[in-house]
N, CA, C and O atoms as a Maestro MAE file, in Angstrom:
{
 s_m_m2io_version
 :::
 2.0.0
}

f_m_ct {
 s_m_title
 :::
 protein
 m_atom[324] {
  # First column is atom index #
  i_m_mmod_type
  r_m_x_coord
  r_m_y_coord
  r_m_z_coord
  i_m_residue_number
  s_m_chain_name
  s_m_pdb_residue_name
  s_m_pdb_atom_name
  i_m_atomic_number
  :::
  1 25 -11.591 -24.767 -20.455 1 A "MET " " N  " 7
  2 3 -10.478 -24.237 -19.709 1 A "MET " " CA " 6
  3 2 -9.997 -22.950 -20.381 1 A "MET " " C  " 6
  4 15 -9.861 -22.893 -21.604 1 A "MET " " O  " 8
  5 25 -9.745 -21.933 -19.586 2 A "GLU " " N  " 7
  6 3 -9.308 -20.649 -20.109 2 A "GLU " " CA " 6
  7 2 -7.797 -20.514 -19.992 2 A "GLU " " C  " 6
  8 15 -7.190 -20.989 -19.032 2 A "GLU " " O  " 8
  9 25 -7.203 -19.864 -20.980 3 A "SER " " N  " 7
  10 3 -5.767 -19.614 -20.947 3 A "SER " " CA " 6
  11 2 -5.461 -18.512 -19.946 3 A "SER " " C  " 6
  12 15 -6.212 -17.546 -19.812 3 A "SER " " O  " 8
  13 25 -4.357 -18.671 -19.253 4 A "ILE " " N  " 7
  14 3 -3.865 -17.637 -18.361 4 A "ILE " " CA " 6
  15 2 -2.623 -17.055 -19.024 4 A "ILE " " C  " 6
  16 15 -1.634 -17.758 -19.233 4 A "ILE " " O  " 8
  17 25 -2.679 -15.790 -19.347 5 A "LEU " " N  " 7
  18 3 -1.625 -15.146 -20.115 5 A "LEU " " CA " 6
  19 2 -0.617 -14.429 -19.218 5 A "LEU " " C  " 6
  20 15 -0.250 -13.280 -19.466 5 A "LEU " " O  " 8
  21 25 -0.179 -15.128 -18.177 6 A "ALA " " N  " 7
  22 3 0.827 -14.598 -17.266 6 A "ALA " " CA " 6
  23 2 1.530 -15.778 -16.603 6 A "ALA " " C  " 6
  24 15 0.960 -16.859 -16.458 6 A "ALA " " O  " 8
  25 25 2.764 -15.552 -16.208 7 A "ARG " " N  " 7
  26 3 3.517 -16.618 -15.539 7 A "ARG " " CA " 6
  27 2 3.059 -16.820 -14.106 7 A "ARG " " C  " 6
  28 15 3.178 -17.913 -13.552 7 A "ARG " " O  " 8
  29 25 2.533 -15.756 -13.509 8 A "GLN " " N  " 7
  30 3 2.092 -15.811 -12.125 8 A "GLN " " CA " 6
  31 2 0.597 -15.533 -12.054 8 A "GLN " " C  " 6
  32 15 0.032 -14.834 -12.895 8 A "GLN " " O  " 8
  33 25 -0.018 -16.096 -11.035 9 A "SER " " N  " 7
  34 3 -1.429 -15.809 -10.797 9 A "SER " " CA " 6
  35 2 -1.656 -15.650 -9.313 9 A "SER " " C  " 6
  36 15 -0.868 -16.116 -8.490 9 A "SER " " O  " 8
  37 25 -2.748 -14.982 -8.987 10 A "VAL " " N  " 7
  38 3 -3.104 -14.756 -7.599 10 A "VAL " " CA " 6
  39 2 -4.623 -14.733 -7.500 10 A "VAL " " C  " 6
  40 15 -5.307 -14.236 -8.395 10 A "VAL " " O  " 8
  41 25 -5.133 -15.267 -6.420 11 A "GLY " " N  " 7
  42 3 -6.571 -15.191 -6.174 11 A "GLY " " CA " 6
  43 2 -6.949 -13.806 -5.684 11 A "GLY " " C  " 6
  44 15 -6.132 -13.099 -5.094 11 A "GLY " " O  " 8
  45 25 -8.183 -13.429 -5.930 12 A "ILE " " N  " 7
  46 3 -8.644 -12.111 -5.488 12 A "ILE " " CA " 6
  47 2 -8.497 -11.958 -3.987 12 A "ILE " " C  " 6
  48 15 -8.087 -10.901 -3.507 12 A "ILE " " O  " 8
  49 25 -8.829 -13.006 -3.238 13 A "SER " " N  " 7
  50 3 -8.726 -12.932 -1.773 13 A "SER " " CA " 6
  51 2 -7.300 -12.658 -1.331 13 A "SER " " C  " 6
  52 15 -7.067 -11.838 -0.444 13 A "SER " " O  " 8
  53 25 -6.343 -13.347 -1.951 14 A "GLU " " N  " 7
  54 3 -4.930 -13.141 -1.609 14 A "GLU " " CA " 6
  55 2 -4.484 -11.729 -2.000 14 A "GLU " " C  " 6
  56 15 -3.721 -11.090 -1.274 14 A "GLU " " O  " 8
  57 25 -4.959 -11.252 -3.140 15 A "LEU " " N  " 7
  58 3 -4.618 -9.902 -3.585 15 A "LEU " " CA " 6
  59 2 -5.130 -8.862 -2.593 15 A "LEU " " C  " 6
  60 15 -4.440 -7.886 -2.301 15 A "LEU " " O  " 8
  61 25 -6.334 -9.070 -2.079 16 A "LYS " " N  " 7
  62 3 -6.913 -8.134 -1.112 16 A "LYS " " CA " 6
  63 2 -6.104 -8.083 0.175 16 A "LYS " " C  " 6
  64 15 -5.971 -7.022 0.786 16 A "LYS " " O  " 8
  65 25 -5.568 -9.214 0.586 17 A "VAL " " N  " 7
  66 3 -4.836 -9.279 1.853 17 A "VAL " " CA " 6
  67 2 -3.565 -8.429 1.792 17 A "VAL " " C  " 6
  68 15 -3.283 -7.669 2.719 17 A "VAL " " O  " 8
  69 25 -2.801 -8.554 0.709 18 A "ASN " " N  " 7
  70 3 -1.548 -7.823 0.638 18 A "ASN " " CA " 6
  71 2 -1.179 -7.521 -0.822 18 A "ASN " " C  " 6
  72 15 -0.344 -8.207 -1.412 18 A "ASN " " O  " 8
  73 25 -1.805 -6.494 -1.391 19 A "PRO " " N  " 7
  74 3 -1.527 -6.182 -2.795 19 A "PRO " " CA " 6
  75 2 -0.065 -5.821 -3.054 19 A "PRO " " C  " 6
  76 15 0.478 -6.167 -4.104 19 A "PRO " " O  " 8
  77 25 0.576 -5.131 -2.114 20 A "ASN " " N  " 7
  78 3 1.975 -4.761 -2.315 20 A "ASN " " CA " 6
  79 2 2.872 -5.987 -2.428 20 A "ASN " " C  " 6
  80 15 3.807 -5.995 -3.229 20 A "ASN " " O  " 8
  81 25 2.604 -7.013 -1.643 21 A "ALA " " N  " 7
  82 3 3.404 -8.236 -1.706 21 A "ALA " " CA " 6
  83 2 3.253 -8.903 -3.074 21 A "ALA " " C  " 6
  84 15 4.224 -9.426 -3.621 21 A "ALA " " O  " 8
  85 25 2.056 -8.885 -3.619 22 A "VAL " " N  " 7
  86 3 1.821 -9.468 -4.943 22 A "VAL " " CA " 6
  87 2 2.595 -8.699 -6.000 22 A "VAL " " C  " 6
  88 15 3.245 -9.295 -6.859 22 A "VAL " " O  " 8
  89 25 2.524 -7.380 -5.936 23 A "ILE " " N  " 7
  90 3 3.214 -6.540 -6.913 23 A "ILE " " CA " 6
  91 2 4.724 -6.744 -6.810 23 A "ILE " " C  " 6
  92 15 5.396 -6.932 -7.824 23 A "ILE " " O  " 8
  93 25 5.250 -6.708 -5.605 24 A "GLU " " N  " 7
  94 3 6.691 -6.898 -5.418 24 A "GLU " " CA " 6
  95 2 7.125 -8.301 -5.829 24 A "GLU " " C  " 6
  96 15 8.194 -8.471 -6.416 24 A "GLU " " O  " 8
  97 25 6.312 -9.299 -5.527 25 A "GLY " " N  " 7
  98 3 6.639 -10.681 -5.862 25 A "GLY " " CA " 6
  99 2 6.614 -10.958 -7.352 25 A "GLY " " C  " 6
  100 15 7.189 -11.946 -7.809 25 A "GLY " " O  " 8
  101 25 5.960 -10.106 -8.105 26 A "ALA " " N  " 7
  102 3 5.874 -10.298 -9.557 26 A "ALA " " CA " 6
  103 2 7.147 -9.843 -10.262 26 A "ALA " " C  " 6
  104 15 7.392 -10.233 -11.404 26 A "ALA " " O  " 8
  105 25 7.961 -9.024 -9.597 27 A "HIS " " N  " 7
  106 3 9.233 -8.548 -10.153 27 A "HIS " " CA " 6
  107 2 9.055 -7.912 -11.538 27 A "HIS " " C  " 6
  108 15 9.850 -8.148 -12.448 27 A "HIS " " O  " 8
  109 25 8.000 -7.105 -11.680 28 A "GLY " " N  " 7
  110 3 7.787 -6.383 -12.929 28 A "GLY " " CA " 6
  111 2 7.061 -7.155 -14.014 28 A "GLY " " C  " 6
  112 15 6.890 -6.645 -15.121 28 A "GLY " " O  " 8
  113 25 6.635 -8.362 -13.724 29 A "HIS " " N  " 7
  114 3 5.919 -9.173 -14.714 29 A "HIS " " CA " 6
  115 2 4.418 -9.106 -14.457 29 A "HIS " " C  " 6
  116 15 3.995 -8.787 -13.346 29 A "HIS " " O  " 8
  117 25 3.612 -9.403 -15.469 30 A "PRO " " N  " 7
  118 3 2.158 -9.420 -15.276 30 A "PRO " " CA " 6
  119 2 1.724 -10.538 -14.320 30 A "PRO " " C  " 6
  120 15 2.380 -11.573 -14.205 30 A "PRO " " O  " 8
  121 25 0.618 -10.298 -13.652 31 A "VAL " " N  " 7
  122 3 0.027 -11.288 -12.747 31 A "VAL " " CA " 6
  123 2 -1.438 -11.450 -13.139 31 A "VAL " " C  " 6
  124 15 -2.165 -10.464 -13.259 31 A "VAL " " O  " 8
  125 25 -1.861 -12.673 -13.334 32 A "ALA " " N  " 7
  126 3 -3.271 -12.942 -13.601 32 A "ALA " " CA " 6
  127 2 -4.018 -12.953 -12.271 32 A "ALA " " C  " 6
  128 15 -3.596 -13.607 -11.317 32 A "ALA " " O  " 8
  129 25 -5.110 -12.237 -12.220 33 A "VAL " " N  " 7
  130 3 -5.958 -12.219 -11.021 33 A "VAL " " CA " 6
  131 2 -7.103 -13.189 -11.284 33 A "VAL " " C  " 6
  132 15 -7.848 -13.054 -12.255 33 A "VAL " " O  " 8
  133 25 -7.223 -14.166 -10.399 34 A "LEU " " N  " 7
  134 3 -8.201 -15.236 -10.602 34 A "LEU " " CA " 6
  135 2 -9.360 -15.122 -9.628 34 A "LEU " " C  " 6
  136 15 -9.193 -14.711 -8.479 34 A "LEU " " O  " 8
  137 25 -10.528 -15.490 -10.106 35 A "ASN " " N  " 7
  138 3 -11.710 -15.649 -9.273 35 A "ASN " " CA " 6
  139 2 -12.291 -17.014 -9.609 35 A "ASN " " C  " 6
  140 15 -12.728 -17.259 -10.733 35 A "ASN " " O  " 8
  141 25 -12.289 -17.885 -8.633 36 A "ARG " " N  " 7
  142 3 -12.731 -19.271 -8.838 36 A "ARG " " CA " 6
  143 2 -11.952 -19.929 -9.985 36 A "ARG " " C  " 6
  144 15 -12.514 -20.599 -10.852 36 A "ARG " " O  " 8
  145 25 -10.642 -19.708 -9.949 37 A "ASN " " N  " 7
  146 3 -9.701 -20.298 -10.907 37 A "ASN " " CA " 6
  147 2 -9.886 -19.836 -12.352 37 A "ASN " " C  " 6
  148 15 -9.408 -20.494 -13.276 37 A "ASN " " O  " 8
  149 25 -10.565 -18.728 -12.551 38 A "LYS " " N  " 7
  150 3 -10.710 -18.150 -13.880 38 A "LYS " " CA " 6
  151 2 -10.111 -16.754 -13.866 38 A "LYS " " C  " 6
  152 15 -10.337 -15.992 -12.926 38 A "LYS " " O  " 8
  153 25 -9.345 -16.407 -14.907 39 A "PRO " " N  " 7
  154 3 -8.777 -15.056 -14.934 39 A "PRO " " CA " 6
  155 2 -9.873 -14.000 -15.108 39 A "PRO " " C  " 6
  156 15 -10.715 -14.095 -16.002 39 A "PRO " " O  " 8
  157 25 -9.839 -13.002 -14.238 40 A "VAL " " N  " 7
  158 3 -10.807 -11.909 -14.317 40 A "VAL " " CA " 6
  159 2 -10.129 -10.571 -14.587 40 A "VAL " " C  " 6
  160 15 -10.786 -9.590 -14.935 40 A "VAL " " O  " 8
  161 25 -8.796 -10.540 -14.420 41 A "ALA " " N  " 7
  162 3 -8.041 -9.309 -14.660 41 A "ALA " " CA " 6
  163 2 -6.558 -9.650 -14.713 41 A "ALA " " C  " 6
  164 15 -6.128 -10.733 -14.317 41 A "ALA " " O  " 8
  165 25 -5.802 -8.697 -15.211 42 A "TYR " " N  " 7
  166 3 -4.344 -8.819 -15.207 42 A "TYR " " CA " 6
  167 2 -3.771 -7.587 -14.532 42 A "TYR " " C  " 6
  168 15 -4.186 -6.462 -14.808 42 A "TYR " " O  " 8
  169 25 -2.837 -7.806 -13.665 43 A "LEU " " N  " 7
  170 3 -2.148 -6.739 -12.957 43 A "LEU " " CA " 6
  171 2 -0.788 -6.579 -13.629 43 A "LEU " " C  " 6
  172 15 0.028 -7.502 -13.632 43 A "LEU " " O  " 8
  173 25 -0.554 -5.393 -14.199 44 A "ILE " " N  " 7
  174 3 0.720 -5.161 -14.887 44 A "ILE " " CA " 6
  175 2 1.364 -3.897 -14.325 44 A "ILE " " C  " 6
  176 15 0.664 -3.009 -13.838 44 A "ILE " " O  " 8
  177 25 2.686 -3.810 -14.388 45 A "PRO " " N  " 7
  178 3 3.362 -2.610 -13.899 45 A "PRO " " CA " 6
  179 2 2.943 -1.370 -14.695 45 A "PRO " " C  " 6
  180 15 2.580 -1.460 -15.868 45 A "PRO " " O  " 8
  181 25 3.001 -0.226 -14.038 46 A "ALA " " N  " 7
  182 3 2.594 1.026 -14.677 46 A "ALA " " CA " 6
  183 2 3.396 1.308 -15.937 46 A "ALA " " C  " 6
  184 15 2.837 1.775 -16.929 46 A "ALA " " O  " 8
  185 25 4.700 1.033 -15.919 47 A "ASP " " N  " 7
  186 3 5.500 1.326 -17.110 47 A "ASP " " CA " 6
  187 2 5.123 0.421 -18.278 47 A "ASP " " C  " 6
  188 15 5.211 0.833 -19.435 47 A "ASP " " O  " 8
  189 25 4.705 -0.804 -17.985 48 A "ALA " " N  " 7
  190 3 4.250 -1.698 -19.058 48 A "ALA " " CA " 6
  191 2 2.941 -1.182 -19.651 48 A "ALA " " C  " 6
  192 15 2.759 -1.213 -20.868 48 A "ALA " " O  " 8
  193 25 2.037 -0.712 -18.809 49 A "TRP " " N  " 7
  194 3 0.765 -0.161 -19.281 49 A "TRP " " CA " 6
  195 2 1.009 1.079 -20.152 49 A "TRP " " C  " 6
  196 15 0.382 1.244 -21.198 49 A "TRP " " O  " 8
  197 25 1.930 1.950 -19.705 50 A "GLU " " N  " 7
  198 3 2.250 3.142 -20.476 50 A "GLU " " CA " 6
  199 2 2.847 2.770 -21.835 50 A "GLU " " C  " 6
  200 15 2.549 3.418 -22.839 50 A "GLU " " O  " 8
  201 25 3.682 1.740 -21.873 51 A "ALA " " N  " 7
  202 3 4.274 1.289 -23.136 51 A "ALA " " CA " 6
  203 2 3.197 0.752 -24.080 51 A "ALA " " C  " 6
  204 15 3.254 0.982 -25.288 51 A "ALA " " O  " 8
  205 25 2.219 0.041 -23.529 52 A "ILE " " N  " 7
  206 3 1.104 -0.472 -24.336 52 A "ILE " " CA " 6
  207 2 0.317 0.689 -24.936 52 A "ILE " " C  " 6
  208 15 -0.022 0.667 -26.119 52 A "ILE " " O  " 8
  209 25 0.028 1.696 -24.127 53 A "LEU " " N  " 7
  210 3 -0.721 2.855 -24.633 53 A "LEU " " CA " 6
  211 2 0.065 3.597 -25.706 53 A "LEU " " C  " 6
  212 15 -0.514 4.067 -26.686 53 A "LEU " " O  " 8
  213 25 1.389 3.707 -25.527 54 A "ASP " " N  " 7
  214 3 2.224 4.346 -26.557 54 A "ASP " " CA " 6
  215 2 2.156 3.571 -27.864 54 A "ASP " " C  " 6
  216 15 2.036 4.170 -28.933 54 A "ASP " " O  " 8
  217 25 2.231 2.248 -27.791 55 A "LYS " " N  " 7
  218 3 2.155 1.414 -28.999 55 A "LYS " " CA " 6
  219 2 0.800 1.583 -29.687 55 A "LYS " " C  " 6
  220 15 0.731 1.676 -30.912 55 A "LYS " " O  " 8
  221 25 -0.271 1.621 -28.900 56 A "LEU " " N  " 7
  222 3 -1.601 1.816 -29.484 56 A "LEU " " CA " 6
  223 2 -1.699 3.167 -30.190 56 A "LEU " " C  " 6
  224 15 -2.280 3.268 -31.271 56 A "LEU " " O  " 8
  225 25 -1.130 4.205 -29.575 57 A "ASP " " N  " 7
  226 3 -1.123 5.522 -30.220 57 A "ASP " " CA " 6
  227 2 -0.356 5.464 -31.535 57 A "ASP " " C  " 6
  228 15 -0.788 6.025 -32.542 57 A "ASP " " O  " 8
  229 25 0.797 4.775 -31.516 58 A "ASP " " N  " 7
  230 3 1.594 4.640 -32.745 58 A "ASP " " CA " 6
  231 2 0.808 3.920 -33.839 58 A "ASP " " C  " 6
  232 15 0.853 4.314 -35.004 58 A "ASP " " O  " 8
  233 25 0.094 2.871 -33.462 59 A "LEU " " N  " 7
  234 3 -0.707 2.126 -34.438 59 A "LEU " " CA " 6
  235 2 -1.818 2.995 -35.031 59 A "LEU " " C  " 6
  236 15 -2.098 2.928 -36.228 59 A "LEU " " O  " 8
  237 25 -2.445 3.807 -34.182 60 A "LYS " " N  " 7
  238 3 -3.493 4.706 -34.671 60 A "LYS " " CA " 6
  239 2 -2.924 5.729 -35.643 60 A "LYS " " C  " 6
  240 15 -3.526 6.023 -36.676 60 A "LYS " " O  " 8
  241 25 -1.757 6.269 -35.303 61 A "LEU " " N  " 7
  242 3 -1.124 7.240 -36.203 61 A "LEU " " CA " 6
  243 2 -0.713 6.592 -37.518 61 A "LEU " " C  " 6
  244 15 -0.866 7.195 -38.581 61 A "LEU " " O  " 8
  245 25 -0.195 5.375 -37.456 62 A "ALA " " N  " 7
  246 3 0.199 4.666 -38.681 62 A "ALA " " CA " 6
  247 2 -1.022 4.427 -39.565 62 A "ALA " " C  " 6
  248 15 -0.939 4.566 -40.786 62 A "ALA " " O  " 8
  249 25 -2.141 4.073 -38.967 63 A "GLN " " N  " 7
  250 3 -3.369 3.863 -39.728 63 A "GLN " " CA " 6
  251 2 -3.837 5.161 -40.375 63 A "GLN " " C  " 6
  252 15 -4.290 5.162 -41.519 63 A "GLN " " O  " 8
  253 25 -3.726 6.262 -39.642 64 A "LEU " " N  " 7
  254 3 -4.109 7.559 -40.178 64 A "LEU " " CA " 6
  255 2 -3.232 7.933 -41.375 64 A "LEU " " C  " 6
  256 15 -3.728 8.449 -42.377 64 A "LEU " " O  " 8
  257 25 -1.942 7.672 -41.267 65 A "VAL " " N  " 7
  258 3 -1.022 7.951 -42.374 65 A "VAL " " CA " 6
  259 2 -1.411 7.127 -43.590 65 A "VAL " " C  " 6
  260 15 -1.440 7.652 -44.702 65 A "VAL " " O  " 8
  261 25 -1.711 5.844 -43.402 66 A "LYS " " N  " 7
  262 3 -2.108 4.981 -44.523 66 A "LYS " " CA " 6
  263 2 -3.386 5.492 -45.185 66 A "LYS " " C  " 6
  264 15 -3.505 5.490 -46.410 66 A "LYS " " O  " 8
  265 25 -4.339 5.930 -44.358 67 A "GLU " " N  " 7
  266 3 -5.608 6.426 -44.896 67 A "GLU " " CA " 6
  267 2 -5.416 7.695 -45.714 67 A "GLU " " C  " 6
  268 15 -6.141 7.934 -46.679 67 A "GLU " " O  " 8
  269 25 -4.440 8.505 -45.327 68 A "ARG " " N  " 7
  270 3 -4.238 9.789 -45.990 68 A "ARG " " CA " 6
  271 2 -3.251 9.727 -47.145 68 A "ARG " " C  " 6
  272 15 -3.066 10.724 -47.842 68 A "ARG " " O  " 8
  273 25 -2.622 8.599 -47.364 69 A "GLN " " N  " 7
  274 3 -1.695 8.486 -48.478 69 A "GLN " " CA " 6
  275 2 -2.441 8.708 -49.787 69 A "GLN " " C  " 6
  276 15 -3.561 8.233 -49.978 69 A "GLN " " O  " 8
  277 25 -1.790 9.439 -50.676 70 A "GLY " " N  " 7
  278 3 -2.400 9.677 -51.977 70 A "GLY " " CA " 6
  279 2 -3.314 10.885 -52.004 70 A "GLY " " C  " 6
  280 15 -3.735 11.297 -53.085 70 A "GLY " " O  " 8
  281 25 -3.638 11.466 -50.870 71 A "GLN " " N  " 7
  282 3 -4.475 12.662 -50.847 71 A "GLN " " CA " 6
  283 2 -3.627 13.866 -51.271 71 A "GLN " " C  " 6
  284 15 -2.404 13.852 -51.132 71 A "GLN " " O  " 8
  285 25 -4.273 14.880 -51.778 72 A "PRO " " N  " 7
  286 3 -3.515 16.073 -52.171 72 A "PRO " " CA " 6
  287 2 -2.822 16.706 -50.961 72 A "PRO " " C  " 6
  288 15 -3.338 16.683 -49.844 72 A "PRO " " O  " 8
  289 25 -1.645 17.269 -51.216 73 A "THR " " N  " 7
  290 3 -0.901 17.913 -50.136 73 A "THR " " CA " 6
  291 2 -1.163 19.402 -50.140 73 A "THR " " C  " 6
  292 15 -1.609 19.965 -51.139 73 A "THR " " O  " 8
  293 25 -0.883 20.034 -49.013 74 A "VAL " " N  " 7
  294 3 -1.055 21.474 -48.873 74 A "VAL " " CA " 6
  295 2 0.284 22.042 -48.428 74 A "VAL " " C  " 6
  296 15 0.834 21.623 -47.409 74 A "VAL " " O  " 8
  297 25 0.811 23.002 -49.194 75 A "LYS " " N  " 7
  298 3 2.063 23.646 -48.810 75 A "LYS " " CA " 6
  299 2 1.776 24.676 -47.730 75 A "LYS " " C  " 6
  300 15 0.814 25.440 -47.811 75 A "LYS " " O  " 8
  301 25 2.638 24.677 -46.714 76 A "VAL " " N  " 7
  302 3 2.467 25.581 -45.596 76 A "VAL " " CA " 6
  303 2 3.795 26.294 -45.350 76 A "VAL " " C  " 6
  304 15 4.858 25.673 -45.358 76 A "VAL " " O  " 8
  305 25 3.719 27.596 -45.135 77 A "ASP " " N  " 7
  306 3 4.893 28.368 -44.770 77 A "ASP " " CA " 6
  307 2 4.892 28.516 -43.247 77 A "ASP " " C  " 6
  308 15 3.924 29.020 -42.676 77 A "ASP " " O  " 8
  309 25 5.944 28.092 -42.603 78 A "LEU " " N  " 7
  310 3 5.999 28.140 -41.147 78 A "LEU " " CA " 6
  311 2 5.823 29.563 -40.619 78 A "LEU " " C  " 6
  312 15 5.305 29.751 -39.518 78 A "LEU " " O  " 8
  313 25 6.238 30.540 -41.371 79 A "ASP " " N  " 7
  314 3 6.084 31.945 -40.937 79 A "ASP " " CA " 6
  315 2 4.611 32.349 -40.892 79 A "ASP " " C  " 6
  316 15 4.248 33.263 -40.151 79 A "ASP " " O  " 8
  317 25 3.771 31.692 -41.665 80 A "ASP " " N  " 7
  318 3 2.347 32.000 -41.685 80 A "ASP " " CA " 6
  319 2 1.609 31.417 -40.479 80 A "ASP " " C  " 6
  320 15 0.487 31.825 -40.179 80 A "ASP " " O  " 8
  321 25 2.231 30.478 -39.798 81 A "LEU " " N  " 7
  322 3 1.582 29.858 -38.641 81 A "LEU " " CA " 6
  323 2 1.767 30.751 -37.464 81 A "LEU " " C  " 6
  324 15 1.303 30.435 -36.369 81 A "LEU " " O  " 8
  :::
 }
 m_bond[323] {
  # First column is bond index #
  i_m_from
  i_m_to
  i_m_order
  :::
  1 1 2 1
  2 2 3 1
  3 3 4 2
  4 3 5 1
  5 5 6 1
  6 6 7 1
  7 7 8 2
  8 7 9 1
  9 9 10 1
  10 10 11 1
  11 11 12 2
  12 11 13 1
  13 13 14 1
  14 14 15 1
  15 15 16 2
  16 15 17 1
  17 17 18 1
  18 18 19 1
  19 19 20 2
  20 19 21 1
  21 21 22 1
  22 22 23 1
  23 23 24 2
  24 23 25 1
  25 25 26 1
  26 26 27 1
  27 27 28 2
  28 27 29 1
  29 29 30 1
  30 30 31 1
  31 31 32 2
  32 31 33 1
  33 33 34 1
  34 34 35 1
  35 35 36 2
  36 35 37 1
  37 37 38 1
  38 38 39 1
  39 39 40 2
  40 39 41 1
  41 41 42 1
  42 42 43 1
  43 43 44 2
  44 43 45 1
  45 45 46 1
  46 46 47 1
  47 47 48 2
  48 47 49 1
  49 49 50 1
  50 50 51 1
  51 51 52 2
  52 51 53 1
  53 53 54 1
  54 54 55 1
  55 55 56 2
  56 55 57 1
  57 57 58 1
  58 58 59 1
  59 59 60 2
  60 59 61 1
  61 61 62 1
  62 62 63 1
  63 63 64 2
  64 63 65 1
  65 65 66 1
  66 66 67 1
  67 67 68 2
  68 67 69 1
  69 69 70 1
  70 70 71 1
  71 71 72 2
  72 71 73 1
  73 73 74 1
  74 74 75 1
  75 75 76 2
  76 75 77 1
  77 77 78 1
  78 78 79 1
  79 79 80 2
  80 79 81 1
  81 81 82 1
  82 82 83 1
  83 83 84 2
  84 83 85 1
  85 85 86 1
  86 86 87 1
  87 87 88 2
  88 87 89 1
  89 89 90 1
  90 90 91 1
  91 91 92 2
  92 91 93 1
  93 93 94 1
  94 94 95 1
  95 95 96 2
  96 95 97 1
  97 97 98 1
  98 98 99 1
  99 99 100 2
  100 99 101 1
  101 101 102 1
  102 102 103 1
  103 103 104 2
  104 103 105 1
  105 105 106 1
  106 106 107 1
  107 107 108 2
  108 107 109 1
  109 109 110 1
  110 110 111 1
  111 111 112 2
  112 111 113 1
  113 113 114 1
  114 114 115 1
  115 115 116 2
  116 115 117 1
  117 117 118 1
  118 118 119 1
  119 119 120 2
  120 119 121 1
  121 121 122 1
  122 122 123 1
  123 123 124 2
  124 123 125 1
  125 125 126 1
  126 126 127 1
  127 127 128 2
  128 127 129 1
  129 129 130 1
  130 130 131 1
  131 131 132 2
  132 131 133 1
  133 133 134 1
  134 134 135 1
  135 135 136 2
  136 135 137 1
  137 137 138 1
  138 138 139 1
  139 139 140 2
  140 139 141 1
  141 141 142 1
  142 142 143 1
  143 143 144 2
  144 143 145 1
  145 145 146 1
  146 146 147 1
  147 147 148 2
  148 147 149 1
  149 149 150 1
  150 150 151 1
  151 151 152 2
  152 151 153 1
  153 153 154 1
  154 154 155 1
  155 155 156 2
  156 155 157 1
  157 157 158 1
  158 158 159 1
  159 159 160 2
  160 159 161 1
  161 161 162 1
  162 162 163 1
  163 163 164 2
  164 163 165 1
  165 165 166 1
  166 166 167 1
  167 167 168 2
  168 167 169 1
  169 169 170 1
  170 170 171 1
  171 171 172 2
  172 171 173 1
  173 173 174 1
  174 174 175 1
  175 175 176 2
  176 175 177 1
  177 177 178 1
  178 178 179 1
  179 179 180 2
  180 179 181 1
  181 181 182 1
  182 182 183 1
  183 183 184 2
  184 183 185 1
  185 185 186 1
  186 186 187 1
  187 187 188 2
  188 187 189 1
  189 189 190 1
  190 190 191 1
  191 191 192 2
  192 191 193 1
  193 193 194 1
  194 194 195 1
  195 195 196 2
  196 195 197 1
  197 197 198 1
  198 198 199 1
  199 199 200 2
  200 199 201 1
  201 201 202 1
  202 202 203 1
  203 203 204 2
  204 203 205 1
  205 205 206 1
  206 206 207 1
  207 207 208 2
  208 207 209 1
  209 209 210 1
  210 210 211 1
  211 211 212 2
  212 211 213 1
  213 213 214 1
  214 214 215 1
  215 215 216 2
  216 215 217 1
  217 217 218 1
  218 218 219 1
  219 219 220 2
  220 219 221 1
  221 221 222 1
  222 222 223 1
  223 223 224 2
  224 223 225 1
  225 225 226 1
  226 226 227 1
  227 227 228 2
  228 227 229 1
  229 229 230 1
  230 230 231 1
  231 231 232 2
  232 231 233 1
  233 233 234 1
  234 234 235 1
  235 235 236 2
  236 235 237 1
  237 237 238 1
  238 238 239 1
  239 239 240 2
  240 239 241 1
  241 241 242 1
  242 242 243 1
  243 243 244 2
  244 243 245 1
  245 245 246 1
  246 246 247 1
  247 247 248 2
  248 247 249 1
  249 249 250 1
  250 250 251 1
  251 251 252 2
  252 251 253 1
  253 253 254 1
  254 254 255 1
  255 255 256 2
  256 255 257 1
  257 257 258 1
  258 258 259 1
  259 259 260 2
  260 259 261 1
  261 261 262 1
  262 262 263 1
  263 263 264 2
  264 263 265 1
  265 265 266 1
  266 266 267 1
  267 267 268 2
  268 267 269 1
  269 269 270 1
  270 270 271 1
  271 271 272 2
  272 271 273 1
  273 273 274 1
  274 274 275 1
  275 275 276 2
  276 275 277 1
  277 277 278 1
  278 278 279 1
  279 279 280 2
  280 279 281 1
  281 281 282 1
  282 282 283 1
  283 283 284 2
  284 283 285 1
  285 285 286 1
  286 286 287 1
  287 287 288 2
  288 287 289 1
  289 289 290 1
  290 290 291 1
  291 291 292 2
  292 291 293 1
  293 293 294 1
  294 294 295 1
  295 295 296 2
  296 295 297 1
  297 297 298 1
  298 298 299 1
  299 299 300 2
  300 299 301 1
  301 301 302 1
  302 302 303 1
  303 303 304 2
  304 303 305 1
  305 305 306 1
  306 306 307 1
  307 307 308 2
  308 307 309 1
  309 309 310 1
  310 310 311 1
  311 311 312 2
  312 311 313 1
  313 313 314 1
  314 314 315 1
  315 315 316 2
  316 315 317 1
  317 317 318 1
  318 318 319 1
  319 319 320 2
  320 319 321 1
  321 321 322 1
  322 322 323 1
  323 323 324 2
  :::
 }
}
């Protein structure tokens, strides 16, 4: 049995019939899209997806900072840029 990581789920056939109704009925929460009772995708609001991408960017930058800690620094004069 597979875990469904959403409070709501919808079958692909139902999603095809009226995707807007599914999106509106979710009230901004994720929806698991099922095929033969197995999750095949998750439908999430655009702002949630954008927030996820922002967090991933932050994590990448944090990792870069950790990797560069202890390296020699370079002084830069803003007027030279």
